[in-house]
C-alpha positions in Angstrom: 16.8 5.0 8.2 14.4 7.3 10.0 11.5 6.4 7.8 9.7 3.1 7.6 9.6 1.5 4.2 5.9 1.1 3.1 4.6 -2.4 3.3 3.3 -3.6 -0.1 0.8 -6.4 -0.1 0.3 -8.6 -3.2 -2.6 -7.6 -5.4 -4.6 -10.6 -4.1 -3.9 -9.7 -0.5 -5.0 -6.1 -1.0 -8.1 -7.1 -2.9 -9.1 -9.7 -0.3 -8.4 -7.3 2.6 -10.5 -4.5 1.1 -13.3 -6.6 -0.4 -13.6 -8.7 2.8 -14.7 -5.6 4.6 -17.7 -5.2 2.3 -18.6 -8.6 0.8 -16.6 -11.7 1.9 -18.4 -13.7 -0.8 -16.4 -11.7 -3.4 -13.0 -12.4 -2.0 -10.8 -14.9 -3.9 -11.8 -17.7 -1.5 -15.4 -16.6 -1.3 -16.1 -16.7 -5.0 -15.2 -20.4 -5.0 -18.3 -21.2 -2.9 -20.9 -19.0 -4.6 -22.1 -21.5 -7.2 -22.9 -24.2 -4.7 -24.2 -21.7 -2.1 -26.8 -20.2 -4.5 -27.7 -23.1 -6.8 -31.3 -22.9 -5.7 -31.9 -19.2 -5.5 -34.8 -17.6 -7.1 -34.6 -14.8 -9.7 -35.6 -12.2 -7.2 -32.9 -13.5 -4.8 -30.4 -13.3 -7.6 -31.3 -9.7 -8.4 -30.9 -8.8 -4.8 -27.6 -10.5 -4.6 -26.3 -8.8 -7.7 -27.4 -5.4 -6.3 -25.5 -6.3 -3.0 -22.4 -7.2 -5.0 -22.5 -4.0 -7.1 -22.7 -2.0 -3.9 -19.7 -3.9 -2.5 -17.7 -3.3 -5.7 -18.5 0.5 -5.4 -17.3 0.5 -1.8 -14.3 -1.5 -2.7 -13.3 0.9 -5.5 -13.6 3.8 -3.1 -11.5 2.0 -0.4 -9.0 1.1 -3.1 -8.6 4.7 -4.2 -8.1 5.8 -0.6 -5.5 3.0 0.0 -3.6 4.0 -3.1 -3.6 7.7 -2.2 -2.3 6.8 1.3 0.3 4.4 -0.2 1.5 7.1 -2.6 1.9 9.5 0.3 3.9 6.9 2.3 6.1 6.1 -0.6 6.8 9.8 -1.2 7.5 10.4 2.4 9.9 7.4 2.5 11.6 8.6 -0.7 12.1 12.2 0.6 13.3 10.9 4.0 15.7 8.4 2.5 17.1 11.0 0.0 17.4 13.5 2.8 19.2 11.0 5.0 21.6 10.2 2.2 22.3 13.9 1.7 23.0 14.3 5.4 25.3 11.3 5.5 27.1 12.5 2.4 27.6 16.0 3.8 29.1 14.5 7.0 31.4 12.4 5.0 32.5 15.4 2.9 33.1 17.4 6.1 35.4 14.6 7.4 37.3 14.6 4.1 37.7 18.4 4.1 38.8 18.4 7.7 41.4 15.7 7.0 42.7 17.7 3.9 42.8 21.0 5.9 44.8 19.3 8.7 47.5 18.4 6.1 47.8 22.0 5.0 47.7 23.5 8.5 51.1 24.5 10.1 52.3 22.0 12.6 
């Protein structure tokens, strides 16, 4: 096929890939370490961390929407290309059949 099939990561892979760009502590592996890492933080530090996390979530959401739009375009392009190729192949096959049929009706 002339068009590459889009690569679809798992939900966790996609989340970790995107969130890792903004706040590695919020990836699936990172959240496992948060409790121990911040067990002695002050209320002010907690507020600052929450603010940082909220900003990371906003950035993640924006990146996710962009990724999904790009993926949708890739899937649509793949679908159109695949259907177009099937139509071309089908047309070639029909032409061969018609040519064979016509050769049976042509004078020898």
